[in-house]
C-alpha distance (Angstrom), angle and dihedral (degrees) to the residues before:
residue distance angle dihedral
M1 . . .
R2 3.79 . .
V3 3.81 88.8 .
F4 3.81 88.8 56.6
W5 3.80 92.8 51.8
A6 3.79 90.7 45.3
L7 3.81 89.1 54.2
L8 3.81 89.8 46.8
L9 3.79 90.4 51.1
G10 3.80 90.2 49.5
A11 3.79 90.9 51.2
G12 3.79 90.4 51.2
M13 3.79 92.3 50.5
L14 3.81 89.7 48.1
L15 3.80 90.6 52.9
A16 3.79 90.7 48.5
V17 3.81 98.6 45.4
G18 3.79 102.3 29.1
P19 3.83 98.8 67.3
R20 3.81 90.1 43.7
A21 3.80 91.6 56.7
A22 3.80 93.6 41.9
G23 3.78 94.9 48.1
G24 3.78 98.3 37.3
A25 3.78 92.1 102.8
R26 3.79 93.2 57.9
R27 3.78 115.8 83.9
R28 3.80 114.3 -148.8
S29 3.76 129.4 -163.2
E30 3.84 114.0 -96.2
S31 3.79 91.1 -143.6
T32 3.84 97.0 60.5
K33 3.79 114.6 114.5
H34 3.80 99.2 -170.2
F35 3.77 122.3 103.3
D36 3.79 107.6 -124.4
L37 3.78 125.9 -159.2
R38 3.79 92.2 -97.3
H39 3.79 92.7 56.9
L40 3.79 90.8 44.9
A41 3.81 91.1 52.5
I42 3.80 92.2 49.1
S43 3.81 91.4 49.2
L44 3.80 91.3 48.2
G45 3.79 91.4 48.7
A46 3.79 92.3 48.9
G47 3.80 90.9 48.7
V48 3.81 93.9 49.7
S49 3.80 91.5 46.5
G50 3.81 93.0 48.7
A51 3.79 92.2 48.4
A52 3.81 92.5 48.5
I53 3.80 93.2 48.8
A54 3.81 92.5 47.5
L55 3.80 92.1 48.1
V56 3.80 92.3 50.0
I57 3.81 93.4 47.4
V58 3.82 102.1 35.7
G59 3.79 102.9 21.4
V60 3.84 95.2 -148.7
P61 3.84 114.4 122.8
M62 3.82 95.5 -150.8
V63 3.80 92.2 49.4
A64 3.80 88.9 49.4
L65 3.81 90.5 50.1
L66 3.82 92.1 51.0
A67 3.80 91.1 45.1
G68 3.80 89.2 52.3
A69 3.80 91.5 51.2
L70 3.80 90.4 49.5
S71 3.80 93.1 47.0
G72 3.79 91.5 47.6
S73 3.80 91.2 56.3
V74 3.81 93.8 52.2
P75 3.85 95.1 84.9
T76 3.80 89.3 53.3
W77 3.81 90.7 51.3
V78 3.81 90.2 48.7
R79 3.80 92.0 50.5
K80 3.80 91.9 48.1
A81 3.81 92.2 48.1
S82 3.80 90.6 49.8
R83 3.80 90.8 50.2
N84 3.81 90.9 49.1
R85 3.82 91.6 50.4
L86 3.79 90.3 50.7
L87 3.80 91.1 49.0
E88 3.81 91.6 48.4
S89 3.82 92.9 49.9
T90 3.81 89.9 49.3
R91 3.81 92.6 49.3
S92 3.79 90.8 49.4
A93 3.81 90.6 54.5
W94 3.82 97.7 51.2
P95 3.86 97.5 82.0
E96 3.81 92.6 53.1
A97 3.81 91.5 46.2
I98 3.82 92.9 49.9
E99 3.81 91.3 47.7
M100 3.81 88.9 52.5
L101 3.80 89.0 50.4
A102 3.80 90.0 50.4
G103 3.81 91.8 50.4
A104 3.79 92.5 50.4
V105 3.82 92.8 47.3
R106 3.82 92.3 48.3
A107 3.81 87.9 50.4
G108 3.81 89.3 60.5
E109 3.80 101.6 -96.3
T110 3.78 121.7 139.5
L111 3.79 118.0 -113.6
V112 3.81 91.2 -105.7
A113 3.81 91.1 51.2
A114 3.81 90.5 46.8
I115 3.81 90.3 52.8
S116 3.80 88.9 50.5
V117 3.82 89.4 53.3
V118 3.81 90.7 54.6
A119 3.82 90.1 46.6
N120 3.80 89.9 56.4
R121 3.81 103.8 34.8
G122 3.81 106.0 12.6
P123 3.81 129.9 105.8
E124 3.78 112.9 -47.2
A125 3.82 93.0 -124.2
L126 3.83 92.2 59.1
R127 3.80 104.2 34.8
R128 3.79 92.4 93.0
V129 3.82 91.4 48.7
F130 3.80 94.8 51.6
G131 3.80 90.3 39.9
A132 3.81 89.0 56.9
V133 3.82 90.1 51.0
V134 3.80 91.4 51.6
A135 3.81 93.0 47.1
D136 3.81 92.2 47.7
Q137 3.81 92.0 47.9
R138 3.81 92.0 51.1
V139 3.80 90.8 53.4
S140 3.80 99.6 40.7
G141 3.82 100.8 27.0
D142 3.82 88.0 -139.5
L143 3.82 113.9 112.3
Q144 3.82 93.9 -177.4
G145 3.79 91.6 52.3
A146 3.82 91.1 46.4
L147 3.81 90.7 52.5
N148 3.79 90.6 49.3
R149 3.80 94.5 48.5
V150 3.81 94.7 47.6
L151 3.82 105.4 34.9
I152 3.81 102.7 37.4
P153 3.86 94.7 60.7
L154 3.82 89.1 55.4
A155 3.84 86.5 77.9
D156 3.81 91.6 -148.6
T157 3.80 125.5 132.3
T158 3.81 91.4 -143.8
A159 3.80 90.1 54.7
D160 3.81 88.2 49.7
Q161 3.82 89.9 54.4
V162 3.81 90.6 48.9
L163 3.80 89.3 48.4
A164 3.81 91.9 52.0
T165 3.82 93.5 46.6
L166 3.81 96.2 46.5
G167 3.79 91.1 43.8
L168 3.80 90.9 52.8
I169 3.81 92.7 47.5
H170 3.80 90.8 48.1
R171 3.82 92.5 52.6
V172 3.81 98.7 39.1
G173 3.80 104.6 25.7
G174 3.79 117.1 171.5
R175 3.77 137.1 147.4
E176 3.79 93.6 -71.7
A177 3.80 94.7 64.9
G178 3.80 92.9 100.4
R179 3.79 93.0 49.0
V180 3.81 91.5 47.0
L181 3.79 90.9 52.3
R182 3.80 92.7 47.7
T183 3.82 91.0 49.6
F184 3.78 89.8 48.2
A185 3.81 90.8 50.9
G186 3.81 89.7 52.8
F187 3.80 90.1 50.6
L188 3.82 91.3 51.6
R189 3.80 91.4 48.1
D190 3.82 92.5 50.9
D191 3.80 91.4 46.8
L192 3.80 90.8 50.3
A193 3.81 92.1 49.7
L194 3.80 91.1 49.6
R195 3.79 92.1 48.7
R196 3.80 92.0 50.9
E197 3.79 91.2 49.5
V198 3.80 91.8 51.4
Q199 3.81 91.1 46.7
A200 3.80 91.1 51.8
R201 3.81 92.1 50.4
Q202 3.79 93.9 47.4
S203 3.80 97.2 42.5
W204 3.80 89.5 95.0
T205 3.80 88.6 67.3
K206 3.79 92.4 63.1
V207 3.80 91.7 44.2
A208 3.81 91.1 50.8
A209 3.81 90.9 47.5
R210 3.80 92.4 52.5
V211 3.80 92.7 47.3
A212 3.80 90.1 47.6
I213 3.80 93.7 54.3
A214 3.81 95.6 41.5
S215 3.82 99.5 49.0
P216 3.84 100.8 64.9
W217 3.80 92.9 43.8
L218 3.78 91.2 50.9
V219 3.81 86.6 56.0
V220 3.83 89.3 50.0
V221 3.80 90.9 53.6
L222 3.81 92.1 48.5
V223 3.81 92.2 48.4
S224 3.80 91.1 46.4
A225 3.80 89.4 56.5
R226 3.80 88.4 70.8
P227 3.84 118.2 76.3
E228 3.82 94.9 -126.0
G229 3.79 91.5 48.9
R230 3.79 91.5 48.1
A231 3.79 90.3 50.3
A232 3.82 92.3 49.4
Y233 3.80 94.4 49.9
S234 3.81 91.3 46.3
T235 3.81 92.2 63.2
G236 3.79 124.2 89.3
G237 3.79 92.6 -106.0
G238 3.78 91.7 49.7
A239 3.80 91.3 50.1
V240 3.82 91.2 50.9
M241 3.80 90.7 49.1
L242 3.81 91.6 51.1
L243 3.80 91.4 47.7
V244 3.81 92.7 49.9
G245 3.80 89.6 46.9
A246 3.80 90.2 52.5
V247 3.82 91.9 51.5
V248 3.81 91.9 48.3
T249 3.81 90.4 47.7
I250 3.81 93.1 51.7
V251 3.80 93.5 46.7
G252 3.80 92.8 47.1
Y253 3.78 92.4 47.8
R254 3.79 92.7 49.9
V255 3.80 91.3 49.4
M256 3.82 92.3 51.1
V257 3.80 92.4 46.7
M258 3.81 92.0 48.8
T259 3.80 89.2 49.8
G260 3.79 91.6 56.5
R261 3.79 96.6 39.6
I262 3.79 119.8 113.9
A263 3.79 110.6 -127.5
E264 3.79 113.3 -118.6
P265 3.80 117.3 -138.5
R266 3.77 115.5 -112.0
R267 3.77 116.8 -98.4
N268 3.80 118.4 -112.5
V269 3.78 105.8 178.2
N270 3.80 95.9 158.5
I271 3.81 90.5 74.0
S272 3.79 90.9 82.0
L273 3.79 99.4 39.5
P274 3.80 117.3 107.2
A275 3.79 120.2 -127.2
E276 3.81 92.4 -99.4
S277 3.81 91.1 58.0
L278 3.78 92.1 48.4
V279 3.79 90.6 52.6
A280 3.80 91.1 47.7
Q281 3.82 90.6 53.6
């Protein structure tokens, strides 16, 4: 029996590691929200491995099933955390990039030339974004269209604000463009500081939620280590109790996380689109 579970564990690890090694050479966009086959295989492998390990250690089928479900969701959590870190680093770089744009515009550069300056010497997190705008503008000759095609897919409210501001400056122009950009950079910096302060104050909510979901299941594992506890959880009533406990844990965790979540402003990308683009949509 232990040989069977060892083979099952090996199969799970193969599913988790194999697609990673095979697909390592392919670079995928960080902004995609669709689960591809590689991610599905890794999640399946993690779930099978977690279930096999739990069944070998605890010996309770329902606990193994719940452990497999938890392990299978870990790759999704990792992907989401990576996407959030990328978004946070990009948001932190916007004020510096806008200030560099303002400096170039006040020095007499055109908006296109100022964007090129940021693409070459701006914050590392945004060089590729501004470089894509410059490359698109050189091909199409349409700066507004290049801004739309590059910034809108970022799916970030800060990028939408930058898109609206740069689009307005491009259409209206004037001597106050540099001052408008500098004021906008100050607004972004203040908003970022406020967001970080709120996140620091509400971080205890996430910590409390994680402690709250981990504590009862640690008790379940300790009880399952004893023969009488293992026998009780292996019955139909024990399985139902574990399943109900899992549902209550998930609901409670989601409620606590939603309580501590910072509300994101609604996107309004159409504010920067010219009339031709609105008609085309």
